[in-house]
C-alpha positions as CSV (number, residue, x, y, z in Angstrom):
1,M,-0.1,-0.1,0.0
2,K,1.2,3.7,-0.9
3,Y,0.3,6.5,0.4
4,K,0.6,10.0,-0.9
5,I,2.3,13.4,0.7
6,G,-1.6,14.4,2.0
7,D,-2.4,10.8,3.2
8,V,0.8,10.5,5.3
9,A,0.0,14.6,6.5
10,K,-3.6,13.9,8.0
11,I,-2.3,9.6,8.9
12,L,0.3,11.6,12.0
13,G,-1.3,14.9,12.4
14,I,1.6,16.5,11.1
15,S,2.2,19.5,8.0
16,P,3.3,18.0,4.5
17,D,6.5,21.1,5.2
18,L,7.5,19.1,8.2
19,L,7.2,15.9,6.2
20,R,9.2,17.3,2.9
21,Y,11.9,18.3,5.6
22,Y,12.4,15.1,7.1
23,E,12.8,13.6,3.3
24,K,15.4,16.2,2.9
25,K,17.5,14.7,5.8
26,G,17.2,11.5,4.3
27,V,15.1,10.0,7.2
28,V,12.4,8.7,4.3
29,R,12.9,8.6,0.8
30,P,9.6,8.5,-1.0
31,L,8.7,7.0,-4.2
32,K,8.0,10.0,-6.7
33,D,5.9,9.8,-10.1
34,R,7.6,10.8,-12.7
35,N,4.7,12.0,-14.3
36,N,3.6,14.1,-11.8
37,D,6.1,14.5,-9.1
38,Y,4.2,12.9,-6.7
39,R,5.9,11.3,-3.6
40,Y,4.5,8.1,-2.6
41,Y,5.1,6.5,1.3
42,E,4.9,3.2,2.2
43,A,4.3,1.6,5.6
44,W,8.2,1.6,6.2
45,D,8.6,5.6,5.6
46,I,5.6,6.2,8.0
47,N,7.2,3.0,11.0
48,F,10.3,6.2,10.1
49,L,7.7,9.1,10.4
50,I,6.2,7.5,14.0
51,D,9.9,7.5,15.1
52,C,10.7,10.9,14.5
53,L,7.8,12.0,16.5
54,W,8.2,9.7,19.4
55,Y,11.9,11.3,19.6
56,K,10.5,15.1,19.2
57,N,7.9,14.3,22.1
58,F,11.0,14.2,24.3
59,G,12.0,17.7,23.2
60,F,14.8,16.5,20.4
61,G,15.2,19.6,17.4
62,I,13.7,18.1,14.1
63,E,17.6,18.5,12.8
64,Q,18.9,16.2,15.3
65,I,15.7,14.2,15.4
66,G,17.2,14.0,11.5
67,Q,20.6,12.5,12.9
68,M,19.1,10.3,15.7
69,V,16.9,8.2,12.9
70,T,19.3,7.8,10.1
71,V,23.4,7.8,11.1
72,S,23.1,7.8,15.3
73,T,24.7,4.6,16.9
74,Y,23.4,2.7,19.9
75,D,25.8,4.4,22.2
76,D,24.7,7.7,20.4
77,I,21.7,7.6,21.7
78,I,22.2,6.4,24.9
79,T,24.3,9.4,25.1
80,L,22.0,11.7,23.8
81,F,19.0,9.9,26.0
82,G,21.1,11.0,29.4
83,E,21.9,14.4,28.0
84,K,18.2,14.9,27.7
85,E,17.8,14.3,31.9
86,D,20.0,16.3,32.9
87,E,17.7,19.1,30.8
88,F,14.8,17.9,32.3
89,R,16.0,17.9,35.9
90,S,16.8,21.7,35.9
91,T,14.2,22.4,34.5
92,I,12.2,20.5,36.9
93,R,14.7,22.4,39.3
94,R,14.1,25.7,37.7
95,A,10.3,25.3,37.7
96,E,10.0,24.1,41.7
97,L,12.2,27.5,42.1
98,L,9.8,29.3,40.3
99,L,6.8,27.6,42.0
100,G,8.4,28.9,45.1
101,R,9.3,31.6,44.7
102,A,5.4,33.1,42.8
103,E,4.1,31.2,46.7
104,K,6.1,33.4,48.2
105,H,5.8,36.6,46.3
106,R,1.8,35.8,47.0
107,Q,2.9,35.4,50.3
108,E,4.0,38.9,50.9
109,I,1.9,41.0,49.1
110,S,-1.3,39.1,51.1
111,E,0.4,40.1,54.3
112,A,1.6,43.3,53.1
113,R,-1.4,45.3,54.6
114,N,-1.9,43.6,58.0
115,Y,1.8,45.4,58.3
116,L,0.9,48.8,56.9
117,G,2.3,51.5,58.8
118,K,2.7,49.6,61.8
119,C,5.8,48.4,63.3
120,D,7.1,45.0,64.7
121,I,10.4,43.3,65.3
122,R,12.3,41.2,63.9
123,T,15.2,39.4,61.7
124,S,15.6,41.4,58.9
125,P,16.3,37.9,55.3
126,E,20.3,37.3,55.0
127,I,20.5,38.4,51.0
128,V,23.0,40.0,48.7
129,R,22.6,42.7,46.4
130,Y,24.0,45.9,44.4
131,I,23.2,49.1,43.9
132,N,22.7,50.7,40.2
133,R,20.8,53.4,40.5
134,Y,21.1,56.8,43.7
135,N,18.6,58.9,43.1
136,F,17.7,59.5,40.6
137,V,21.1,58.5,38.6
138,Y,21.2,55.5,37.4
139,D,25.2,53.9,36.9
140,N,25.5,53.5,33.6
141,S,29.1,52.3,34.2
142,Q,30.9,49.5,32.0
143,K,30.8,47.0,35.0
144,L,27.7,47.5,35.8
145,Q,26.3,47.8,32.3
146,E,27.6,43.5,32.6
147,L,26.3,42.6,35.8
148,N,22.8,43.8,34.8
149,L,22.6,41.9,32.1
150,K,24.1,38.6,34.0
151,W,21.5,39.9,36.7
152,L,18.7,39.2,34.5
153,D,18.7,35.5,34.4
154,Y,17.7,36.2,38.3
155,I,14.9,38.3,37.3
156,P,12.3,35.8,39.1
157,F,14.1,35.4,41.8
158,T,15.2,39.1,42.6
159,H,13.6,41.9,44.8
160,R,14.3,45.4,43.6
161,C,15.6,46.4,46.7
162,F,16.5,50.1,47.9
163,E,18.9,51.9,50.9
164,I,18.4,54.7,53.5
165,D,21.6,55.9,55.0
166,I,20.6,56.9,58.9
167,D,21.7,60.5,58.1
168,A,18.8,61.0,55.2
169,L,16.6,59.3,57.9
170,T,17.3,62.0,60.7
171,A,18.4,65.0,58.9
172,P,15.6,67.8,58.2
173,E,16.4,67.6,54.5
174,G,17.5,64.2,53.8
175,E,16.8,62.8,50.7
176,D,19.4,60.1,49.5
177,Y,18.4,56.5,48.5
178,R,19.4,54.5,46.4
179,W,17.9,51.4,44.4
180,G,19.2,48.1,42.9
181,F,18.8,44.0,43.0
182,S,19.0,41.7,45.8
183,L,18.2,38.3,46.2
184,D,17.7,36.4,49.4
185,M,20.7,34.1,50.8
186,D,18.9,31.0,50.0
187,Y,18.4,32.0,45.8
188,A,22.2,33.0,45.8
189,R,23.5,29.8,46.6
190,E,21.0,28.0,44.9
191,L,22.5,30.2,41.9
192,E,25.7,30.6,42.6
193,V,25.6,33.7,42.2
194,N,29.9,35.5,42.3
195,I,29.5,37.4,45.4
196,S,32.0,40.5,44.8
197,P,32.1,43.9,44.5
198,P,29.4,45.5,43.9
199,V,27.7,42.4,45.0
200,V,27.4,42.5,48.9
201,H,26.5,40.3,51.2
202,L,24.5,41.5,53.8
203,P,23.9,39.5,56.9
204,S,20.7,39.0,58.9
205,E,20.4,42.0,61.3
206,K,17.6,42.7,64.8
207,S,15.8,45.0,63.2
208,I,12.7,47.2,63.3
209,H,10.2,45.7,60.3
210,S,6.8,47.5,58.8
211,V,5.2,48.3,55.6
212,F,5.0,51.2,53.6
213,T,3.0,52.9,50.6
214,S,4.5,55.7,48.0
215,S,2.0,57.1,45.0
216,G,2.3,58.7,42.6
217,K,5.8,59.7,40.0
218,S,9.0,60.8,42.5
219,N,7.2,60.6,45.6
220,F,9.3,57.7,47.3
221,S,11.3,60.3,49.9
222,P,12.8,58.5,53.2
223,K,10.3,61.1,54.7
224,L,7.9,58.4,54.8
225,L,10.1,56.2,57.0
226,D,9.8,59.2,59.7
227,Y,7.4,57.0,61.9
228,M,9.7,53.6,62.2
229,V,12.2,56.3,63.5
230,D,9.4,57.9,65.6
231,Y,9.4,54.0,67.1
232,A,12.8,53.3,67.6
233,R,13.1,56.8,69.8
234,E,10.2,56.2,71.1
235,N,11.3,52.2,72.6
236,S,14.7,53.6,73.4
237,L,16.5,51.8,70.1
238,E,19.3,52.9,68.8
239,I,19.5,52.8,65.1
240,N,22.7,50.6,64.1
241,G,23.1,51.2,60.2
242,S,21.0,51.8,56.6
243,A,17.3,50.8,56.5
244,R,17.1,48.4,53.3
245,G,13.7,47.3,51.6
246,N,11.7,46.0,49.0
247,L,9.2,47.1,46.3
248,L,6.6,44.3,46.8
249,C,4.1,45.1,44.1
250,S,2.6,48.6,42.6
251,V,-1.2,48.4,42.0
252,M,-3.8,51.4,40.9
253,E,-4.9,52.8,44.4
254,N,-7.6,56.1,44.5
255,D,-6.6,56.6,40.9
256,K,-3.1,56.7,41.4
257,L,0.0,54.0,40.5
258,T,1.0,53.0,44.4
259,G,4.1,50.9,45.5
260,F,3.4,49.1,48.5
261,F,7.3,48.6,49.9
262,E,8.5,45.8,53.2
263,V,11.6,47.6,55.2
264,W,13.8,46.7,57.9
265,L,15.8,49.3,60.3
266,P,18.7,48.0,61.9
267,V,18.5,49.0,65.5
268,K,20.2,48.0,69.0
């Protein structure tokens, strides 16, 4: 029994173009009618095409499949599937990390309103971070540009972080702050992040913890943390370093884009 290309495409649920590609790669060699150039496939050809589809569903590329069903040796197939297993393990691990990150982020956002404008004492997270913006000015040095590109791979696991020095918190006109990206230490270890300047390690510290909001363009300011400075003073706590925190999310509230920020202010 011989089958036209359209018949084979229907049997296997693939396009005629893919069949022509497999023919080009020597996977199948249909007979050609010299009078009309029609291609005719035998059951033998369809068997090879089913093999191709089987490999395709493991994620092998079409070019690679063409080699696998025509010239690969016994040992080649074992090696290729070993490599595919490693690829699947890597994919599964990343999916597990993304699931955990999504769950954690949802929890962070869900709890944010409970701490809005309120203070409690807790230990800040251990992180690594680098700074690339000072107030409204980005550092466009070559070193930072290269680092930014590398950290793009970490983005699902990063926070947009900020830091505010003590002077900016306590001075009447203090407005200095800086922005960058941070990673919780667990993710930094998992992703094997290189921790060398400008990337620095920040250990956990006893801190005043809170959540605050900032609405509208250019309204982020150290003054938004005045209530935390007052809390430290009222509870005889000495501020012991820069405030640091993360942007949790930006949402529309009262017709304004509003950022929710979680913050830790180290004290002793």
